[in-house]
C-alpha atoms as one frame of an Amber mdcrd trajectory, in Angstrom:
protein
 106.075 110.292  89.117 103.293 107.905  90.117 103.485 104.116  90.109 100.044
 102.553  89.620  98.888  99.121  90.880  95.225  98.682  92.030  92.957  95.769
  93.019  90.097  97.360  94.892  91.038  98.144  98.462  91.060 101.466 100.248
  92.414 102.345 103.663  92.339 105.703 105.362  93.892 107.068 108.512  94.824
 110.436 109.905  98.253 109.841 108.371  96.951 109.254 104.871  95.106 107.214
 102.287  96.294 104.064 100.579  94.410 102.451  97.709  94.964  99.462  95.484
  92.999  99.852  92.257  92.430  98.107  88.961  92.884 100.606  86.136  92.307
 100.503  82.400  94.172 102.615  79.863  93.211 103.291  76.271  93.516 105.971
  73.608  90.665 108.157  72.419  91.240 110.692  69.640  94.988 110.797  70.293
  94.711 111.197  74.069  95.619 108.535  76.644  92.907 107.848  79.201  93.372
 106.008  82.511  90.041 104.901  83.965  89.067 103.283  87.264  85.633 101.654
  86.899  85.366 100.958  90.649  85.308 104.712  91.336  84.215 106.018  87.921
  87.246 108.336  87.859  89.625 109.026  84.996  92.735 110.971  84.098  94.161
 111.844  80.709  97.283 113.057  78.975  99.302 113.025  75.770 101.419 110.153
  77.146 100.540 107.218  79.365 102.666 108.740  82.146 100.747 112.042  81.918
  97.477 110.107  82.071  98.639 108.157  85.144  99.738 111.345  86.895  96.437
 112.997  85.978  94.497 110.035  87.360  96.506 110.104  90.574  95.695 113.790
  91.067  91.983 113.268  90.306  91.904 110.355  92.756  93.617 112.370  95.509
  91.295 115.342  95.032  88.195 113.139  94.996  89.122 111.181  98.129  90.278
 114.319  99.980  86.980 116.045  99.141  84.976 113.030 100.346  86.991 112.819
 103.571  86.581 116.556 104.236  82.811 116.304 103.637  82.622 113.036 105.620
  81.021 111.289 102.615  83.687 108.748 101.619  81.761 105.643 102.716  78.585
 106.989 101.089  80.458 107.654  97.836  82.028 104.195  97.825  78.654 102.531
  98.418  77.161 104.606  95.592  79.806 103.076  93.326  79.005  99.537  94.476
  81.715  99.053  97.105  80.953  96.778 100.039  81.404  98.940 103.143  80.712
  97.034 106.361  82.383  99.279 108.902  84.905 102.010 109.473  87.960  99.732
 109.189  89.788  99.497 105.880  89.648  95.696 105.844  85.842  96.034 105.756
  85.894  98.024 102.487  85.966  95.996  99.271  85.663  97.076  95.652  82.759
  95.868  93.525  83.243  92.667  91.551  83.910  92.830  87.814  80.519  91.352
  86.927  78.769  94.013  89.037  80.764  96.797  87.373  79.830  95.468  83.951
  76.123  95.445  84.865  76.102  98.979  86.290  78.634 100.864  84.184  77.918
 101.397  80.489  81.098 103.449  79.970  83.169 100.551  81.312  81.467  98.106
  78.938  82.355 100.437  76.046  86.008 100.621  77.166  86.253  96.836  77.099
  85.317  96.974  73.405  88.343  99.200  72.712  92.019  98.317  72.505  92.849
  98.687  76.213  95.481  97.699  78.753  94.593  96.662  82.293  96.967  97.227
  85.179  96.964  97.384  88.936  98.251 100.323  90.928  98.770 101.437  94.477
  98.310 105.094  95.313  99.276 106.500  98.689  99.185 110.088  99.929  98.997
 112.081 103.145  95.532 113.417 103.876
């Protein structure tokens, strides 16, 4: 089972990846969706727990792929993250106002009945 708490930080090392993210959950046509606007990633399921687990798996696969292709910093910058160097403390998520300007899907989610929560995801890379 995955516990989710996220504020917009990401750290990587040879031992693993740790991320704090802000997530939004909502229902669409009877399916729970968990969405991270800072990465434009989502997971889904027939319960909120399934959706959280799905999101965690999508996140792990996405970050692992980017690390293997050596494109993680490029991907984060594409999504509006401030990447100043190779150290995790130099990587910051985009601000809410920037996400709202750039992300139409996120603006639509905020017009739905949604819940916002923070999560921390950690896994070995």
